[in-house]
C-alpha positions in Angstrom: 30.9 -47.9 31.7 28.3 -46.2 29.5 25.2 -44.6 31.0 21.9 -43.9 29.2 19.4 -41.6 30.8 15.6 -42.0 30.5 14.0 -39.3 32.6 15.0 -40.0 36.2 16.3 -43.5 35.4 19.9 -44.2 34.4 20.7 -47.5 32.7 24.2 -48.8 32.7 25.8 -51.2 30.2 27.6 -52.9 33.2 25.7 -54.7 36.0 27.5 -55.0 39.3 24.9 -57.6 40.5 25.2 -60.2 37.8 28.7 -59.0 36.5 27.4 -58.8 32.9 28.0 -56.2 30.2 25.1 -55.6 28.0 25.6 -52.9 25.4 22.4 -53.3 23.4 19.9 -53.8 26.2 21.3 -52.7 29.6 19.9 -54.8 32.5 21.0 -52.5 35.4 19.0 -49.3 36.2 19.1 -46.7 38.9 16.5 -44.1 39.9 18.7 -41.0 40.2 16.2 -39.3 42.5 15.8 -42.1 45.1 19.0 -44.1 44.6 17.1 -47.4 44.2 18.6 -49.8 41.7 17.4 -53.0 40.0 19.1 -55.7 38.0 16.5 -56.7 35.4 18.4 -60.0 34.7 18.2 -61.3 38.3 15.4 -59.3 39.8 17.6 -58.1 42.7 17.1 -54.5 43.9 18.4 -52.3 46.6 20.0 -48.9 47.2 22.9 -47.7 45.1 25.0 -47.1 48.2 25.8 -50.8 48.0 28.0 -49.9 45.0 29.9 -46.7 45.9 31.9 -46.6 42.7 28.8 -46.5 40.6 27.1 -44.1 43.0 30.1 -41.7 42.5 30.0 -42.2 38.7 26.3 -41.3 38.6 27.0 -38.3 40.8 24.2 -39.0 43.3 26.3 -39.1 46.4 23.8 -36.9 48.4 21.1 -39.5 48.3 20.8 -41.6 51.5 18.8 -44.8 51.9 15.5 -44.0 53.5 14.4 -46.2 56.4 10.8 -47.0 57.1 9.2 -44.7 59.6 6.9 -46.3 62.2 3.6 -44.5 62.9 3.5 -44.1 66.7 -0.1 -43.0 66.7 -1.5 -46.4 65.7 -1.9 -49.3 68.2 0.3 -52.4 67.7 -2.5 -54.4 66.1 -2.2 -52.1 63.0 1.4 -52.5 61.9 1.8 -50.4 58.8 
């Protein structure tokens, strides 16, 4: 698996989502700061922890998926 880095984005020539290998124009990218991934061929996105072998290869094991925090100060009619 080859990895190209563009700033905080890593693009891989193999996509675990659509199971394709694209050497010229990689379709799978990961933000190495947040751990968010996207398959540009299918539009699917998520957190890299879904693919532990790739997470290890990118050496971003310390990134945990963030959960949405609920603001307790607002009444229920303002769900943000």
